[in-house]
Phi, psi and omega in degrees: 000128181272145177283166178299335177282324174302311183293334177279332177289318178300315183293321178294319188284333177287328176283340182301125181292162174284099184298307185305324178292314180294315171305318181295316179292313179308311184290320181289322178295319184276328182290324172295321178299308186296318172305319176295322186288321183291323185281320180262343183249301184288314185312303183300343181253010185281140175283157008270007179102199184231027186290342179220165178292335181285316176298319172302325177293322178288329180296311179303320177298321178291324181301308178305310176299320172305317185292321183294314186284328185305310179304317184296311181294322175298317182299321184290308182300314186293312180302316180295310182292331182291319182293321182292317188278311184273317188261011185289154178293135183242147181308132176093341188269097182251005175287160176277148178293162180295139178305139179245130178246156182300150172234115187295325177294320172306300181308314184292322181290321172303303178301319181293308183300315187287316182302305176302317180297312180297323179290315176305312177296324178293321182280330173298309186294313176311301174307310178298327179291320195268309191289306188296312188246340186058215173273007182268029184252029178095027181253018175143181189277344189222082181304137172282317169257129173231161175303149181302324180219148172240122183273324183217131176256136178230133169251128196251117179244119181268138175205150185287111001224059179224169171248138172232161189221133182252147178232095192291339177279359172224065176068007174075029174294151181242133184210165167277355181267126175257102189237127185234141170276141181299138173085358183262145180279127185255124176257113178261123172259115189247129183211181180217163180250350178222274177256180177288132180228176176215124179279114185230096169271091193308298182305335182264004179067021176255141187203124180206131186293140171262100189250142175294137177068024176218143180254120176246124190252143175212154186236156175193150174234100181302138178226012168221142178285151179142191186248144177224164190248141176243117176244157165271120181256020178231129179298113197233011179130189192307319183257024181305322178301331190261005178277079177209155176211189181230139180257167177229138163250120183240177177295149172307327176292322184285329176292317182300316185298306184299315180295325178291322179300306179302316184300323181278328183293325186254019177302323186286331176274334178297319175309332179277343187276159175291156178306157176298130176216165181289334180218160181222147177250102178302335182297333187255358184261096190284333184260006178301311180304304171312313177306312185287335176292317178292337173280000180092011185256074181278004181226028179216178169124029183050055177123340183267126176233138175281174187292343192265359188238118181288138178286138181282152176276000000 
């Protein structure tokens, strides 16, 4: 036989709504809406865009992580707001709350869902790190995973405070222009003549440190025509903020015209440069400074500074 107090608690429990069902419905509806907004509205505009296959892969990765993270964040927000609104203390209510016991089904569901999410993200992240870029995402001179074919090699050379580019397949000419053909698989060989820089072609999704005496390889396949920005992403001295230029993705025919014309135009300067190599020692390249001056780079060249550029201590 129950006491009057127990009877009151049982009656209150009978009148209590099914909170878990309310929370579940709210969570499922809002999570679905959020994921649809992420995929169809937010995802197409996520940086770095889709100018190259690497950039598109990074954009896709962020969209997947956002879709996985949105339900988790919403569950925390929904439960917190629901608790504050529904289970808040009200004036005059001095009774203890109902006793809470463990629920094996809830515990098992929580463990299984969170474990599945973590394992999925582990597998997805590992695959995306290895397969699309492999070790050719700016992680060294000997990538473990490489594209099946490389159509064009471009060497990006960092120097205080400009980028220059050599094209070994076109006589090894060096220029301040970075022009790439659409649809070609590009192998970027990144190095430096002085201090540590970082080659960051943002819209291409390519970022690789430029270390003196080191060749750092990254791959990308441009898939949209247009202009992209190249910046130095490593603090490299007084004019670091001004160390940027612009590259272009053009049609294959336009690229061939530009490359052959530039090869002929710079032939006399190319003969004064050392043969193409993955790294250079600027202290033994006696003609480097004058060549770069003729290219219009009076403030660069691994130790050569023009009169308008202060030498760093």
